[in-house]
C-alpha positions in Angstrom: -13.0 47.4 -17.6 -15.3 44.6 -18.5 -14.1 41.0 -18.5 -10.7 41.5 -19.5 -9.9 37.8 -19.2 -12.6 36.9 -21.8 -12.0 37.3 -25.5 -14.6 38.5 -28.0 -15.8 36.5 -29.7 -15.3 33.8 -26.9 -12.6 31.3 -27.8 -12.7 27.9 -26.2 -9.0 27.0 -27.0 -5.9 29.1 -27.4 -3.6 28.8 -30.5 -0.9 26.1 -30.7 1.2 28.2 -33.0 4.2 29.3 -31.2 4.7 33.1 -30.6 6.6 35.4 -28.4 10.0 33.6 -28.6 13.1 35.5 -29.3 15.0 32.9 -31.4 17.9 35.1 -32.1 18.9 34.9 -28.4 18.7 31.1 -28.2 21.1 28.3 -29.2 20.3 25.7 -31.6 20.0 23.3 -28.8 17.6 25.6 -26.9 15.5 26.1 -30.1 15.2 22.3 -30.3 14.4 21.8 -26.6 11.4 24.2 -26.6 9.6 22.2 -29.2 10.3 18.6 -28.0 7.8 16.6 -26.1 7.6 17.1 -22.2 9.1 20.7 -22.7 6.7 22.3 -25.5 4.6 24.7 -23.7 2.1 24.6 -26.7 1.6 20.7 -26.1 1.9 20.6 -22.4 -1.9 19.8 -22.1 -1.3 16.7 -24.1 1.9 15.8 -22.5 1.0 16.1 -18.8 -2.9 16.7 -18.7 -3.8 13.8 -20.9 -1.1 11.5 -19.3 -2.8 12.3 -15.9 -6.2 11.5 -17.2 -4.9 8.3 -18.7 -3.4 7.2 -15.3 -6.6 7.8 -13.4 -8.8 6.2 -16.0 -6.4 3.1 -16.1 -6.6 2.7 -12.3 -10.5 3.0 -12.4 -10.6 0.5 -15.2 -8.3 -2.0 -13.3 -10.5 -1.7 -10.2 -13.7 -2.2 -12.3 -12.1 -5.3 -13.8 -11.2 -6.7 -10.4 -14.7 -5.8 -9.2 -16.2 -7.8 -12.2 -13.8 -10.8 -11.5 -15.0 -10.9 -7.9 -18.7 -10.7 -9.0 -18.1 -13.7 -11.5 -16.1 -15.7 -8.9 -18.9 -15.3 -6.2 -21.7 -16.4 -8.5 -19.8 -19.5 -9.8 -20.6 -21.0 -6.3 -24.3 -19.9 -6.5 -25.6 -23.6 -6.8 -25.3 -26.3 -4.2 -21.8 -27.5 -3.6 -20.9 -31.1 -3.8 -18.7 -32.7 -1.1 -16.5 -34.4 -3.8 -14.2 -33.3 -6.6 -12.1 -30.2 -6.8 -14.0 -28.5 -3.9 -11.9 -30.6 -1.4 -8.6 -29.7 -2.7 -6.3 -27.1 -1.2 -6.5 -23.4 -2.3 -5.5 -23.2 -6.0 -3.4 -20.4 -7.9 -6.6 -18.2 -8.3 -7.7 -18.9 -4.7 -4.3 -17.8 -3.5 -4.2 -14.8 -5.8 -7.5 -13.7 -4.7 -6.7 -14.1 -1.0 -3.5 -11.9 -1.5 -5.6 -9.2 -3.0 -8.2 -9.5 -0.3 -5.4 -9.2 2.2 -4.8 -5.6 1.1 -8.5 -4.7 1.5 -8.6 -6.2 5.0 -5.2 -5.1 6.4 -5.5 -2.1 8.6 -3.2 -0.1 11.0 -4.0 2.1 13.9 -2.3 4.4 16.3 -3.7 3.3 19.7 -2.5 6.4 21.5 -4.4 8.8 19.3 -7.3 6.3 18.5 -6.5 6.8 14.7 -7.3 4.2 12.3 -5.7 4.1 8.8 -7.7 3.2 5.7 -7.3 -0.5 4.4 -3.9 -1.3 2.9 -5.5 -1.3 -0.6 -6.6 2.3 -0.2 -3.1 3.3 1.2 -1.6 1.6 -1.9 -3.9 3.4 -4.2 -3.0 6.7 -2.6 0.8 5.9 -2.6 0.5 4.9 -6.4 -1.1 8.3 -7.0 1.6 10.1 -5.1 4.3 8.2 -7.1 2.7 8.9 -10.4 2.2 12.7 -9.7 5.8 13.2 -8.4 7.4 11.3 -11.3 5.5 13.1 -13.8 6.2 16.4 -12.2 9.9 15.9 -11.5 11.0 13.4 -14.3 11.7 16.0 -17.0 14.6 18.4 -16.7 15.3 21.4 -16.7 12.8 22.8 -14.0 13.6 26.3 -15.1 14.7 27.6 -18.7 18.3 28.4 -18.8 17.5 31.5 -21.1 14.9 34.1 -20.5 14.2 34.1 -24.2 12.9 30.5 -24.0 9.7 31.7 -22.3 8.2 33.4 -19.1 6.6 30.1 -17.8 9.0 27.8 -15.9 8.7 24.2 -17.2 8.1 22.8 -13.8 5.2 25.4 -13.3 3.7 24.6 -16.7 3.5 20.9 -16.1 2.4 21.2 -12.4 -0.6 23.4 -13.7 -1.6 20.9 -16.1 -1.3 17.9 -13.7 -3.4 20.0 -11.1 -6.2 20.8 -13.6 -6.3 17.1 -14.8 -6.9 15.9 -11.4 -9.8 18.1 -10.8 -12.5 16.0 -12.5 -11.6 12.9 -10.6 -11.4 14.7 -7.3 -14.9 15.8 -7.8 -16.1 12.2 -9.1 -14.8 10.7 -6.0 -16.9 13.0 -3.8 -20.6 12.6 -5.3 -23.1 10.4 -3.7 -24.4 8.9 -6.8 -20.9 8.1 -8.0 -19.9 6.8 -11.3 -16.7 5.5 -10.1 -18.5 3.5 -7.4 -21.0 2.1 -10.0 -18.0 0.8 -12.0 -15.7 -0.4 -8.9 -18.5 -1.7 -6.7 -17.3 0.5 -3.9 -19.8 2.6 -2.1 -19.4 6.3 -2.2 -18.3 6.8 1.4 -15.4 4.5 0.9 -14.1 6.6 -2.0 -13.9 9.7 0.2 -10.2 8.8 1.1 -9.4 9.1 -2.8 -11.4 12.4 -2.8 -9.4 13.9 -0.1 -6.0 12.7 -1.3 -6.5 13.7 -4.8 -7.3 17.2 -3.4 -4.1 17.1 -1.5 -2.1 16.2 -4.6 -3.9 18.9 -6.6 -3.0 21.3 -3.9 0.7 20.4 -4.0 0.9 20.8 -7.7 -0.8 24.0 -7.4 1.9 25.3 -5.0 4.4 23.9 -7.4 2.8 25.8 -10.2 2.8 29.1 -8.1 6.2 29.5 -6.5 8.3 29.0 -9.5 6.5 32.0 -11.3 7.3 34.1 -8.1 10.9 32.9 -8.2 11.2 33.6 -11.8 9.8 37.1 -11.7 12.0 38.0 -8.8 15.0 36.9 -10.8 13.9 38.8 -13.8 13.0 41.9 -11.8 9.3 41.8 -12.9 7.6 40.8 -9.7 6.0 44.2 -8.8 5.1 44.9 -12.4 3.5 41.5 -13.1 1.5 41.7 -9.8 0.1 45.0 -10.6 -0.5 44.6 -14.3 -1.4 40.9 -14.7 -4.8 39.6 -13.8 -3.5 36.1 -13.8 -1.6 36.9 -10.5 -4.5 38.0 -8.5 -6.9 35.3 -9.8 -4.1 32.6 -9.1 -4.0 34.0 -5.4 -7.9 34.2 -5.3 -8.0 30.4 -6.2 -5.1 29.4 -3.9 -6.5 31.1 -0.7 -9.9 29.1 -0.7 -7.9 25.9 -1.9 -5.7 26.3 1.2 -8.7 26.6 3.4 -10.4 23.5 1.9 -7.4 21.4 2.4 -6.3 22.6 5.8 -9.8 22.2 7.4 -10.8 19.0 5.8 -8.7 16.9 8.1 -10.8 15.0 10.6 -9.6 16.8 13.7 -11.3 20.0 12.3 -14.0 18.3 10.1 -15.7 15.9 12.5 -16.5 18.1 15.6 -18.6 20.6 13.5 -19.3 18.5 10.4 -22.6 20.4 9.3 -20.9 23.8 9.5 -17.8 22.3 7.7 -20.0 20.9 5.0 -21.7 24.3 4.2 -18.4 26.3 4.3 -16.9 23.6 2.2 -19.3 24.1 -0.7 -18.9 28.0 -0.5 -15.1 27.7 -0.7 -15.3 25.1 -3.4 -17.5 27.6 -5.4 -15.0 30.5 -5.0 -12.1 28.2 -5.8 -13.6 26.8 -8.9 -14.7 30.2 -10.2 -11.2 31.9 -9.7 -9.4 29.0 -11.1 -11.8 29.2 -14.2 -10.8 32.7 -14.8 -7.2 32.2 -14.0 -6.7 29.3 -16.5 -8.6 31.4 -19.2 -8.9 29.5 -22.4 -5.3 28.5 -22.6 -5.0 25.3 -24.9 -7.6 22.9 -23.7 -7.9 24.1 -19.9 -11.5 24.8 -20.0 -12.3 21.2 -21.3 -11.4 20.0 -17.9 -14.0 22.3 -16.4 -16.6 21.1 -18.7 -15.8 17.4 -17.8 -16.0 18.4 -14.1 -19.2 20.3 -14.5 -20.9 17.4 -16.4 -19.7 14.8 -13.8 -21.1 16.9 -10.9 -24.2 18.1 -12.4 -25.2 14.7 -13.7 -24.7 13.2 -10.3 -26.6 16.0 -8.7 -29.6 16.0 -11.0 -29.8 12.2 -10.7 -29.8 12.3 -6.9 -32.2 15.3 -6.7 -34.5 13.9 -9.3 -34.8 10.6 -7.6 -35.2 12.2 -4.2 -38.0 14.3 -5.6 -39.6 11.4 -7.2 -39.4 9.2 -4.0 -40.4 11.7 -1.3 -41.7 14.9 -3.1 -42.7 17.2 -0.3 -41.8 14.7 2.4 -43.0 11.2 3.4 -45.0 10.7 6.7 -42.9 9.3 9.4 -43.3 8.1 13.0 -40.6 8.3 15.6 -40.4 6.2 18.8 -38.0 5.4 21.6 -36.8 1.8 21.6 -34.2 1.8 24.2 -31.7 3.8 26.1 -30.3 6.3 23.6 -32.1 4.6 20.7 -34.8 5.8 18.5 -36.6 4.3 15.6 -37.9 6.2 12.6 -40.6 4.5 10.4 -41.2 6.0 7.2 -44.1 5.1 4.9 -42.9 4.8 1.3 -45.4 4.5 -1.5 -45.3 1.2 -3.3 -43.0 1.3 -6.4 -41.3 4.6 -5.7 -38.4 3.2 -3.8 -36.8 -0.2 -3.4 -33.9 -1.1 -1.0 -31.7 -4.1 -0.6 -30.3 -5.4 2.9 -27.4 -3.4 4.0 -28.2 -0.3 2.1 -28.3 3.2 3.6 -30.2 6.5 3.1 -29.6 10.3 3.9 -32.6 11.6 6.0 -33.7 15.2 6.3 -36.4 15.6 9.1 -38.7 18.4 8.4 -40.3 20.4 11.3 -37.0 20.3 13.3 -36.1 23.9 12.8 -32.4 24.3 11.9 -32.0 20.7 11.8 -34.2 20.5 8.9 -31.4 22.1 6.9 -29.2 19.0 7.4 -29.2 15.4 6.2 -27.6 12.5 7.7 -26.9 8.9 6.7 -28.5 5.9 8.4 -28.7 2.2 7.7 -32.1 0.8 6.7 -32.9 -1.8 9.4 -36.0 -3.3 7.7 -36.5 -5.4 4.6 -38.4 -4.1 1.7 -41.7 -5.6 1.6 -44.0 -3.5 -0.6 -44.8 -6.1 -3.1 -48.7 -6.3 -3.4 -49.1 -3.3 -0.9 -49.9 0.3 -1.2 -46.7 1.3 0.8 -43.7 -0.3 2.3 -42.1 0.5 5.8 -38.6 1.9 5.9 -37.2 1.6 9.4 -34.1 3.3 10.7 -32.8 2.7 14.2 -30.5 5.5 15.4 -28.1 5.8 18.3 -28.5 9.2 19.9 -25.5 11.3 19.7 -25.7 15.0 19.0 -27.1 17.2 16.3 -30.1 15.6 14.5 -30.4 12.4 16.5 -30.3 14.4 19.7 -33.1 16.7 18.4 -35.2 13.7 17.5 -34.7 12.1 20.9 -36.0 15.4 22.6 -39.1 15.3 20.3 -40.0 11.8 21.5 -39.0 12.2 25.2 -41.9 11.4 27.4 -44.1 10.5 24.5 -45.3 7.3 22.9 -44.5 8.6 19.5 -43.9 11.8 17.4 -45.3 12.2 13.8 -43.3 14.2 11.2 -42.5 14.2 7.6 -38.9 13.4 6.2 -37.1 13.5 2.9 -35.2 10.4 2.1 -32.1 10.5 -0.3 -31.1 7.0 -1.4 -30.7 4.2 -1.1 -26.8 3.8 -1.4 -24.1 1.2 -0.7 -25.0 -2.3 0.2 -23.4 -5.7 -0.7 -22.3 -6.3 -4.3 -21.6 -10.0 -3.8 -24.5 -12.6 -3.1 -23.9 -14.0 0.5 -26.0 -17.0 -0.5 -23.1 -18.3 -2.7 -21.0 -18.9 0.4 -21.2 -21.9 2.6 -21.0 -20.2 5.9 -22.0 -16.6 6.6 -20.8 -14.7 9.8 -22.7 -11.5 10.6 -20.9 -9.6 13.2 -22.4 -6.5 14.7 -21.2 -4.0 17.4 -24.0 -2.1 19.2 -26.3 -0.3 16.7 -24.1 -1.8 13.9 -26.9 -4.5 14.0 -29.1 -2.1 11.9 -26.8 -3.2 9.1 -26.4 -6.9 9.8 -30.1 -7.4 10.9 -31.8 -7.1 7.5 -29.1 -9.2 5.9 -29.7 -11.9 8.5 -33.5 -11.9 7.8 -33.1 -11.9 4.1 -30.5 -14.6 4.1 -32.6 -16.9 6.4 -35.6 -16.5 4.1 -33.3 -17.5 1.2 -32.0 -20.5 3.0 -35.5 -21.6 3.9 -36.5 -21.4 0.2 -33.5 -23.7 -0.6 -31.4 -24.1 -3.7 -28.4 -22.1 -2.6 -24.8 -22.9 -1.4 -25.2 -21.5 2.1 -25.5 -24.0 4.8 -25.3 -22.0 8.1 -25.6 -18.4 9.3 -24.0 -17.1 12.4 -25.4 -13.9 13.8 -23.1 -12.3 16.5 -24.0 -9.0 18.2 -22.4 -7.2 21.1 -24.6 -4.9 23.1 -24.2 -3.2 26.5 -27.3 -4.7 28.1 -30.6 -6.3 27.5 -32.4 -3.0 26.8 -30.2 -2.2 23.9 -31.1 -5.8 22.6 -34.7 -5.5 23.1 -35.4 -3.5 19.9 -34.0 -6.2 17.7 -34.9 -9.3 19.6 -38.3 -9.8 17.9 -36.5 -9.6 14.5 -33.7 -11.9 15.4 -36.0 -14.5 16.8 -38.3 -14.4 13.8 -35.4 -14.8 11.4 -33.8 -17.6 13.4 -37.1 -19.4 13.7 -37.3 -20.0 10.0 -34.2 -22.4 10.2 -33.3 -25.4 12.2 -30.6 -25.4 14.7 -28.0 -26.8 12.4 -28.6 -23.9 9.9 -28.4 -20.9 12.3 -26.6 -19.7 15.4 -27.3 -16.4 17.4 -24.9 -15.1 20.0 -25.7 -12.0 22.0 -22.7 -10.7 23.9 -23.5 -8.3 26.8 -20.5 -6.0 27.5 -21.7 -4.7 30.7 -21.1 -7.8 32.8 -22.6 -6.5 36.0 -26.1 -5.9 34.3 -28.5 -8.6 34.0 -29.4 -9.9 30.5 -33.0 -9.6 29.4 -35.1 -11.3 26.7 -32.6 -13.7 25.1 -32.2 -15.9 28.2 -35.7 -17.2 27.7 -35.0 -18.1 23.9 -33.2 -21.5 23.7 -32.2 -20.7 20.2 -30.0 -17.6 21.3 -26.7 -18.0 23.2 -26.5 -15.2 25.8 -22.9 -14.5 26.7 -21.3 -12.0 29.1 -18.3 -9.9 28.1 -16.9 -8.6 24.7 -16.8 -11.1 21.9 -13.2 -12.3 21.0 -13.5 -11.5 17.4 -10.3 -13.0 16.2 -11.4 -16.4 17.7 -14.8 -15.9 15.8 -12.9 -15.2 12.6 -10.5 -18.1 12.9 -13.5 -20.3 13.7 -15.2 -19.1 10.5 -12.0 -19.9 8.6 -11.8 -23.4 9.9 -15.6 -24.0 9.2 -16.0 -24.3 5.5 -14.4 -23.9 2.1 -16.1 -20.6 1.2 -17.0 -18.2 4.0 -18.4 -14.6 4.0 -17.9 -12.3 7.0 -20.0 -9.1 7.2 -19.2 -6.7 10.1 -20.5 -3.4 11.3 -19.4 -1.6 14.5 -17.2 1.0 15.9 -13.6 1.5 14.5 -12.0 -0.8 17.2 -14.6 -3.5 16.5 -13.8 -3.5 12.8 -10.2 -3.3 13.4 -10.1 -6.4 15.3 -12.3 -8.3 12.5 -10.0 -6.9 9.8 -6.9 -8.0 11.5 -8.1 -11.6 11.9 -9.5 -11.8 8.4 -6.0 -10.4 7.1 -4.2 -13.3 8.8 -6.8 -15.8 7.5 -6.2 -14.4 4.0 -2.3 -15.1 4.3 -3.1 -18.6 5.3 -5.2 -19.1 2.2 -2.6 -17.4 0.0 0.2 -19.8 1.6 -1.9 -22.7 0.6 -2.9 -24.1 4.0 -6.2 -25.2 5.3 -9.4 -26.3 3.5 -10.9 -22.6 3.3 -10.4 -21.5 -0.3 -12.5 -18.2 -0.2 -13.0 -15.7 2.5 -15.1 -12.6 1.7 -15.1 -9.6 3.9 -17.4 -6.6 3.9 -17.3 -3.9 6.7 -19.5 -1.0 7.3 -18.4 1.8 9.9 -20.6 4.2 11.7 -19.4 7.4 10.0 -17.0 8.5 7.2 
């Protein structure tokens, strides 16, 4: 039988010359309709596919321009700020517009009963815009079905849905990669683009269904359903693509994905491969359909090769690492990285694969780097990761070091990724807020910023480091680094507050340190944000912690952004960056 779907010689595009129409059975109006824009089957890829491409490209360009504007705005305050002149004025039009935009990135909703936290308003608006565009393009032109069988076998709504679906595909994949070209343009870390990966996949699935069912309805009305299903390879290839696509969409929701993430990830790749192969055969070489596959393949392969190439260069067959226990349900992994192979900035994270852990060596997990890069003039740098023990990899690591002083292993490190894209030293005051092991994110930022302030010549005048931990044992691992960073600056330039949330337990360590305020009970994050808002003209808030912790910070920052947008107060610029434990 051979490859009945593949022409010989291979054709990359099908002809645009209309054929197969019975013009004698059509009215003059119908003859005109089938060759007009938005109705012509032979230009549908231009009308719908390229329009979809233009929409996504325009949205990414707009996000890139906003990111560039934020980058420039932050660096305008990179030198010491004078206490006179325009800096003492109320927020201006640019400040108000910036605050209004930042309100959308801070505002978040939750369903307390189910402990579900929505993405920020900006992401919700982005997804809503995607939905409005897809639905308008899909449903805008009429008719949905041809009034005359002689006008073609493909219903207009099915044709346009197919092209919209396939044009979404390259962007859906681009949003999912770790080395992410969209992230490079927009300054958004790859994990925060996952919401767009998931929702673009949902809209691709919706348009796939709209593409499928009109053909079934049309063939039933024409009495050709059985014969088409038996004789046409496009029916079974369509079904072969739709089944794994349904699986991918249904089981990608958090309730199914999160409890068994490693199994989900591997099955996700397998199902994606089957889906892409079946879809490639299904679309054949109609018009420019295969061009979208080449674009998707190029985006994915380039990202994959860059990631694998960098990982091989950095770690080769694995880097030596030492695992130690540093507190209740806390372990520290110290990795020796040869000088020059890898550099990282405060707040970045890496994916770690620990060799010698049996089945867990097949999995990699993201962890925030809790140490500063200090490899200049040395043969190697030490990369430290402090991990909270849960299940899976961290539980296996905790078992290895249980009852031992340390455990030596080798690890493969993929990264670094993420981090801050705005210089914090450009802000007069910086508040670093951490919940529990979220300090692994804020601590290196604190140490780096303290060293920068000590050197002088920057706008930043004071740093507030606030951390909430259950007890003194959970603070002990970070205490030396916090004390060392704070010791570089006078009391007027730094403040450290440690909140012990288990009030019945005694505090340890920090009570003997006069530079640290040891407090009992959970921090009132809203009050801290309002304090930050009233403290200076330019304020940066960086937070990392559980979802509830970040929700309180986001809500308070959103309120402050509205105050700035209304033109009240002296604060003109409040920057927020948040990191969560997982995505």
